[in-house]
Each structure stands twice: as C-alpha cells, then as structure tokens.
mmCIF file of the C-alpha atoms, coordinates in Angstrom:
data_MODEL
# 
_entry.id   MODEL 
# 
loop_
_atom_site.group_PDB 
_atom_site.id 
_atom_site.type_symbol 
_atom_site.label_atom_id 
_atom_site.label_alt_id 
_atom_site.label_comp_id 
_atom_site.label_asym_id 
_atom_site.label_entity_id 
_atom_site.label_seq_id 
_atom_site.pdbx_PDB_ins_code 
_atom_site.Cartn_x 
_atom_site.Cartn_y 
_atom_site.Cartn_z 
_atom_site.occupancy 
_atom_site.B_iso_or_equiv 
_atom_site.pdbx_formal_charge 
_atom_site.auth_seq_id 
_atom_site.auth_comp_id 
_atom_site.auth_asym_id 
_atom_site.auth_atom_id 
_atom_site.pdbx_PDB_model_num 
ATOM 1  C CA . MET A 1 1  ? 114.642 149.857 219.081 1.00 0.00 ? 1  MET A CA 1 
ATOM 2  C CA . ILE A 1 2  ? 118.314 149.492 220.029 1.00 0.00 ? 2  ILE A CA 1 
ATOM 3  C CA . THR A 1 3  ? 117.508 148.216 223.486 1.00 0.00 ? 3  THR A CA 1 
ATOM 4  C CA . SER A 1 4  ? 115.173 145.548 222.131 1.00 0.00 ? 4  SER A CA 1 
ATOM 5  C CA . ALA A 1 5  ? 117.862 144.316 219.699 1.00 0.00 ? 5  ALA A CA 1 
ATOM 6  C CA . PHE A 1 6  ? 120.418 144.200 222.500 1.00 0.00 ? 6  PHE A CA 1 
ATOM 7  C CA . ALA A 1 7  ? 118.014 142.274 224.710 1.00 0.00 ? 7  ALA A CA 1 
ATOM 8  C CA . ASN A 1 8  ? 117.325 139.832 221.890 1.00 0.00 ? 8  ASN A CA 1 
ATOM 9  C CA . THR A 1 9  ? 121.014 138.973 221.325 1.00 0.00 ? 9  THR A CA 1 
ATOM 10 C CA . ALA A 1 10 ? 121.600 138.582 225.044 1.00 0.00 ? 10 ALA A CA 1 
ATOM 11 C CA . GLY A 1 11 ? 118.702 136.129 225.202 1.00 0.00 ? 11 GLY A CA 1 
ATOM 12 C CA . GLN A 1 12 ? 120.129 134.074 222.366 1.00 0.00 ? 12 GLN A CA 1 
ATOM 13 C CA . SER A 1 13 ? 123.535 133.682 224.005 1.00 0.00 ? 13 SER A CA 1 
ATOM 14 C CA . THR A 1 14 ? 121.939 132.480 227.223 1.00 0.00 ? 14 THR A CA 1 
ATOM 15 C CA . SER A 1 15 ? 119.866 129.984 225.305 1.00 0.00 ? 15 SER A CA 1 
ATOM 16 C CA . LEU A 1 16 ? 122.972 128.783 223.435 1.00 0.00 ? 16 LEU A CA 1 
ATOM 17 C CA . MET A 1 17 ? 124.765 128.198 226.727 1.00 0.00 ? 17 MET A CA 1 
ATOM 18 C CA . ALA A 1 18 ? 121.734 126.375 228.078 1.00 0.00 ? 18 ALA A CA 1 
ATOM 19 C CA . GLN A 1 19 ? 121.822 124.080 225.042 1.00 0.00 ? 19 GLN A CA 1 
ATOM 20 C CA . PHE A 1 20 ? 125.486 123.115 225.527 1.00 0.00 ? 20 PHE A CA 1 
ATOM 21 C CA . LEU A 1 21 ? 125.361 122.729 229.309 1.00 0.00 ? 21 LEU A CA 1 
ATOM 22 C CA . PRO A 1 22 ? 123.752 119.236 229.243 1.00 0.00 ? 22 PRO A CA 1 
ATOM 23 C CA . LEU A 1 23 ? 126.363 118.047 226.718 1.00 0.00 ? 23 LEU A CA 1 
ATOM 24 C CA . ILE A 1 24 ? 129.164 119.321 228.923 1.00 0.00 ? 24 ILE A CA 1 
ATOM 25 C CA . ILE A 1 25 ? 127.659 117.628 231.969 1.00 0.00 ? 25 ILE A CA 1 
ATOM 26 C CA . ILE A 1 26 ? 127.301 114.324 230.069 1.00 0.00 ? 26 ILE A CA 1 
ATOM 27 C CA . PHE A 1 27 ? 130.937 114.515 228.943 1.00 0.00 ? 27 PHE A CA 1 
ATOM 28 C CA . VAL A 1 28 ? 132.103 115.126 232.525 1.00 0.00 ? 28 VAL A CA 1 
ATOM 29 C CA . ILE A 1 29 ? 130.065 112.156 233.756 1.00 0.00 ? 29 ILE A CA 1 
ATOM 30 C CA . PHE A 1 30 ? 131.469 109.902 231.008 1.00 0.00 ? 30 PHE A CA 1 
ATOM 31 C CA . TYR A 1 31 ? 134.995 111.048 231.831 1.00 0.00 ? 31 TYR A CA 1 
ATOM 32 C CA . PHE A 1 32 ? 134.760 110.205 235.522 1.00 0.00 ? 32 PHE A CA 1 
ATOM 33 C CA . LEU A 1 33 ? 132.744 106.987 235.126 1.00 0.00 ? 33 LEU A CA 1 
ATOM 34 C CA . LEU A 1 34 ? 134.280 105.453 231.982 1.00 0.00 ? 34 LEU A CA 1 
ATOM 35 C CA . ILE A 1 35 ? 137.385 107.131 230.592 1.00 0.00 ? 35 ILE A CA 1 
ATOM 36 C CA . ARG A 1 36 ? 139.352 107.803 233.781 1.00 0.00 ? 36 ARG A CA 1 
ATOM 37 C CA . PRO A 1 37 ? 138.941 104.293 235.298 1.00 0.00 ? 37 PRO A CA 1 
ATOM 38 C CA . GLN A 1 38 ? 139.953 102.720 231.967 1.00 0.00 ? 38 GLN A CA 1 
ATOM 39 C CA . GLN A 1 39 ? 143.089 104.871 231.821 1.00 0.00 ? 39 GLN A CA 1 
ATOM 40 C CA . LYS A 1 40 ? 143.910 103.872 235.406 1.00 0.00 ? 40 LYS A CA 1 
ATOM 41 C CA . ARG A 1 41 ? 143.548 100.158 234.596 1.00 0.00 ? 41 ARG A CA 1 
ATOM 42 C CA . ALA A 1 42 ? 145.701 100.534 231.471 1.00 0.00 ? 42 ALA A CA 1 
ATOM 43 C CA . LYS A 1 43 ? 148.417 102.285 233.478 1.00 0.00 ? 43 LYS A CA 1 
ATOM 44 C CA . GLN A 1 44 ? 148.379 99.549  236.153 1.00 0.00 ? 44 GLN A CA 1 
ATOM 45 C CA . HIS A 1 45 ? 148.636 96.862  233.455 1.00 0.00 ? 45 HIS A CA 1 
ATOM 46 C CA . ARG A 1 46 ? 151.525 98.650  231.759 1.00 0.00 ? 46 ARG A CA 1 
ATOM 47 C CA . LEU A 1 47 ? 153.394 98.947  235.074 1.00 0.00 ? 47 LEU A CA 1 
ATOM 48 C CA . LYS A 1 48 ? 152.749 95.267  235.791 1.00 0.00 ? 48 LYS A CA 1 
ATOM 49 C CA . ILE A 1 49 ? 154.140 94.232  232.397 1.00 0.00 ? 49 ILE A CA 1 
ATOM 50 C CA . GLU A 1 50 ? 157.204 96.449  232.835 1.00 0.00 ? 50 GLU A CA 1 
ATOM 51 C CA . SER A 1 51 ? 157.955 94.910  236.238 1.00 0.00 ? 51 SER A CA 1 
ATOM 52 C CA . ILE A 1 52 ? 158.124 91.285  235.063 1.00 0.00 ? 52 ILE A CA 1 
ATOM 53 C CA . ALA A 1 53 ? 161.332 89.381  235.654 1.00 0.00 ? 53 ALA A CA 1 
ATOM 54 C CA . VAL A 1 54 ? 162.820 86.037  234.692 1.00 0.00 ? 54 VAL A CA 1 
ATOM 55 C CA . GLY A 1 55 ? 161.227 83.283  236.746 1.00 0.00 ? 55 GLY A CA 1 
ATOM 56 C CA . ASP A 1 56 ? 157.804 84.962  237.131 1.00 0.00 ? 56 ASP A CA 1 
ATOM 57 C CA . MET A 1 57 ? 154.673 83.094  236.181 1.00 0.00 ? 57 MET A CA 1 
ATOM 58 C CA . VAL A 1 58 ? 152.429 84.845  233.643 1.00 0.00 ? 58 VAL A CA 1 
ATOM 59 C CA . ILE A 1 59 ? 149.081 84.281  232.003 1.00 0.00 ? 59 ILE A CA 1 
ATOM 60 C CA . THR A 1 60 ? 148.727 85.106  228.305 1.00 0.00 ? 60 THR A CA 1 
ATOM 61 C CA . SER A 1 61 ? 145.600 86.334  226.548 1.00 0.00 ? 61 SER A CA 1 
ATOM 62 C CA . GLY A 1 62 ? 145.178 82.800  225.183 1.00 0.00 ? 62 GLY A CA 1 
ATOM 63 C CA . GLY A 1 63 ? 144.933 81.457  228.727 1.00 0.00 ? 63 GLY A CA 1 
ATOM 64 C CA . ILE A 1 64 ? 148.377 79.828  228.785 1.00 0.00 ? 64 ILE A CA 1 
ATOM 65 C CA . LYS A 1 65 ? 150.168 79.808  232.121 1.00 0.00 ? 65 LYS A CA 1 
ATOM 66 C CA . ALA A 1 66 ? 153.900 80.001  231.603 1.00 0.00 ? 66 ALA A CA 1 
ATOM 67 C CA . LYS A 1 67 ? 157.183 80.717  233.343 1.00 0.00 ? 67 LYS A CA 1 
ATOM 68 C CA . ILE A 1 68 ? 159.383 83.475  231.928 1.00 0.00 ? 68 ILE A CA 1 
ATOM 69 C CA . LYS A 1 69 ? 162.773 82.286  230.682 1.00 0.00 ? 69 LYS A CA 1 
ATOM 70 C CA . LYS A 1 70 ? 164.073 85.289  228.718 1.00 0.00 ? 70 LYS A CA 1 
ATOM 71 C CA . ILE A 1 71 ? 162.893 88.887  228.245 1.00 0.00 ? 71 ILE A CA 1 
ATOM 72 C CA . GLU A 1 72 ? 163.627 90.758  225.021 1.00 0.00 ? 72 GLU A CA 1 
ATOM 73 C CA . ASP A 1 73 ? 162.404 94.136  223.729 1.00 0.00 ? 73 ASP A CA 1 
ATOM 74 C CA . ILE A 1 74 ? 159.046 93.078  222.333 1.00 0.00 ? 74 ILE A CA 1 
ATOM 75 C CA . ASP A 1 75 ? 159.021 89.310  222.841 1.00 0.00 ? 75 ASP A CA 1 
ATOM 76 C CA . ILE A 1 76 ? 159.277 87.058  225.874 1.00 0.00 ? 76 ILE A CA 1 
ATOM 77 C CA . LYS A 1 77 ? 160.442 83.448  225.838 1.00 0.00 ? 77 LYS A CA 1 
ATOM 78 C CA . VAL A 1 78 ? 158.308 81.395  228.197 1.00 0.00 ? 78 VAL A CA 1 
ATOM 79 C CA . GLU A 1 79 ? 158.289 77.770  229.263 1.00 0.00 ? 79 GLU A CA 1 
ATOM 80 C CA . ILE A 1 80 ? 154.853 76.171  229.127 1.00 0.00 ? 80 ILE A CA 1 
ATOM 81 C CA . ALA A 1 81 ? 155.989 72.637  230.006 1.00 0.00 ? 81 ALA A CA 1 
ATOM 82 C CA . SER A 1 82 ? 159.238 70.847  230.754 1.00 0.00 ? 82 SER A CA 1 
ATOM 83 C CA . ASN A 1 83 ? 161.669 71.736  227.950 1.00 0.00 ? 83 ASN A CA 1 
ATOM 84 C CA . VAL A 1 84 ? 158.903 73.348  225.865 1.00 0.00 ? 84 VAL A CA 1 
ATOM 85 C CA . GLU A 1 85 ? 159.536 77.039  225.216 1.00 0.00 ? 85 GLU A CA 1 
ATOM 86 C CA . ILE A 1 86 ? 157.530 79.433  223.102 1.00 0.00 ? 86 ILE A CA 1 
ATOM 87 C CA . THR A 1 87 ? 157.904 83.093  222.250 1.00 0.00 ? 87 THR A CA 1 
ATOM 88 C CA . VAL A 1 88 ? 155.038 85.460  223.047 1.00 0.00 ? 88 VAL A CA 1 
ATOM 89 C CA . VAL A 1 89 ? 154.618 89.186  222.547 1.00 0.00 ? 89 VAL A CA 1 
ATOM 90 C CA . LYS A 1 90 ? 154.716 91.256  225.743 1.00 0.00 ? 90 LYS A CA 1 
ATOM 91 C CA . SER A 1 91 ? 151.383 92.891  224.983 1.00 0.00 ? 91 SER A CA 1 
ATOM 92 C CA . THR A 1 92 ? 149.618 89.497  225.124 1.00 0.00 ? 92 THR A CA 1 
ATOM 93 C CA . ILE A 1 93 ? 150.475 89.072  228.813 1.00 0.00 ? 93 ILE A CA 1 
ATOM 94 C CA . ILE A 1 94 ? 147.307 89.582  230.837 1.00 0.00 ? 94 ILE A CA 1 
ATOM 95 C CA . ASP A 1 95 ? 148.459 88.875  234.383 1.00 0.00 ? 95 ASP A CA 1 
ATOM 96 C CA . VAL A 1 96 ? 151.708 88.377  236.260 1.00 0.00 ? 96 VAL A CA 1 
ATOM 97 C CA . ILE A 1 97 ? 151.881 85.881  239.109 1.00 0.00 ? 97 ILE A CA 1 
ATOM 98 C CA . LYS A 1 98 ? 155.041 86.590  241.115 1.00 0.00 ? 98 LYS A CA 1 
ATOM 99 C CA . LYS A 1 99 ? 156.902 83.524  242.453 1.00 0.00 ? 99 LYS A CA 1 
# 
C-alpha cells in the first residue's frame, strides 16, 4: 500500500514536468527569435542617437530630413530648410546620416 502511493506521487510529478516542458521550450524559442533581436535593435538605436553631433543629418519619424543645429537634453534643434529651424524630441529620430 505504501509503495503504490509513493509510485503514484512520483508519476504525477513526472507528468507535471512533462506538461510544463513544452511551455518552457516555446518561451526559449520566443526569446531567441523575437525578444533578443528586438533588444539588440533597440540598443543599436539608442547608441546611434547618443552619438549624434551638430552638423549630422537625421531622419525623424515623420520622414523629415534635417541637419542638427543644437543638441539639448531632450530636444534637438534642426534645420529643415535655409533659415528654417524646428525643435524635435530626440526619441523621434529614426536614423542618423553622418556627414
């Protein structure tokens, strides 16, 4: 009687582990195929934004190509045409074109 009860609980723990194993495998696959590459792209973008300097050409999320005139903490003053300057938020910069 004791041995059958012990065998029964051991069987349940194996079955519990077998139930969670596919979920763990799916999470690992999602991490390496989706989460990790997205974190890598975000880090590259952050480094690119931090490395901008006055005189660089940038592209904003609105599709405006502009030349950087002044860099502040959160904002950047950019020139979009001759003597036309606007202020944009750093986080709206999508790409940096070094010149």
